C-alpha positions, 0 to 999 in steps of 0.5 A, a space after each residue: 408208671 412202668 419204668 421199662 415200658 413207660 406205660 401205666 401199671 393201672 393202679 395208684 395209691 392215695 393218702 387221705 387225711 381221715 378215715 371218714 374221707 377215705 370211706 367217702 371216696 371209696 363209696 363215691 368212686 368204686 365202680 365208676 366209669 373212667 374212660 370206659 373202664 370201671 374203677 376199683 377203689 378200696 383200702 390198701 392192705 399189707 402185701 402178703 409174704 411171698 415164698 422164696 423162689 430163688 432167682 439169679 444169684 441164689 
Protein backbone atom coordinates (compact mmCIF):
# COMPACT_ATOMS: atom_id res chain seq x y z
CA UNK A 1 0.00 0.00 0.00
CA UNK A 2 1.11 3.54 -0.67
CA UNK A 3 1.69 5.22 2.69
CA UNK A 4 0.54 8.64 1.47
CA UNK A 5 -2.63 7.75 -0.43
CA UNK A 6 -3.49 4.42 1.21
CA UNK A 7 -4.08 2.90 -2.24
CA UNK A 8 -2.57 -0.32 -3.50
CA UNK A 9 0.69 0.06 -5.42
CA UNK A 10 -0.46 -2.83 -7.61
CA UNK A 11 2.33 -5.27 -6.82
CA UNK A 12 3.53 -7.56 -4.09
CA UNK A 13 6.21 -10.08 -3.23
CA UNK A 14 5.68 -13.69 -2.15
CA UNK A 15 8.31 -16.11 -0.89
CA UNK A 16 7.93 -19.75 -1.89
CA UNK A 17 9.39 -22.74 -0.06
CA UNK A 18 11.05 -24.17 -3.18
CA UNK A 19 12.02 -23.26 -6.74
CA UNK A 20 9.62 -25.92 -8.05
CA UNK A 21 6.73 -24.40 -6.10
CA UNK A 22 7.61 -20.94 -7.45
CA UNK A 23 7.78 -22.20 -11.05
CA UNK A 24 4.40 -23.88 -10.64
CA UNK A 25 2.81 -20.70 -9.26
CA UNK A 26 4.25 -18.64 -12.12
CA UNK A 27 2.95 -21.11 -14.70
CA UNK A 28 -0.53 -21.32 -13.15
CA UNK A 29 -1.10 -17.64 -12.33
CA UNK A 30 0.72 -15.57 -14.97
CA UNK A 31 -1.84 -14.03 -17.31
CA UNK A 32 -4.87 -15.05 -15.23
CA UNK A 33 -7.69 -12.55 -14.76
CA UNK A 34 -8.15 -10.95 -11.34
CA UNK A 35 -11.03 -8.47 -11.06
CA UNK A 36 -10.75 -7.57 -14.74
CA UNK A 37 -6.95 -7.22 -14.78
CA UNK A 38 -4.42 -9.73 -16.07
CA UNK A 39 -1.89 -10.84 -13.44
CA UNK A 40 1.79 -10.68 -14.26
CA UNK A 41 3.67 -13.22 -12.17
CA UNK A 42 7.44 -13.61 -12.44
CA UNK A 43 10.56 -14.14 -10.40
CA UNK A 44 11.90 -11.06 -8.65
CA UNK A 45 15.14 -9.61 -9.99
CA UNK A 46 17.61 -7.36 -8.17
CA UNK A 47 16.88 -3.68 -8.63
CA UNK A 48 19.02 -2.01 -11.27
CA UNK A 49 21.37 0.66 -9.90
CA UNK A 50 20.04 4.19 -10.24
CA UNK A 51 22.07 7.17 -11.31
CA UNK A 52 22.61 9.86 -8.71
CA UNK A 53 20.25 12.62 -9.77
CA UNK A 54 20.84 14.85 -6.80
CA UNK A 55 17.85 16.02 -4.83
CA UNK A 56 17.07 17.92 -1.70
CA UNK A 57 20.10 18.60 0.45
CA UNK A 58 22.70 17.58 -2.12
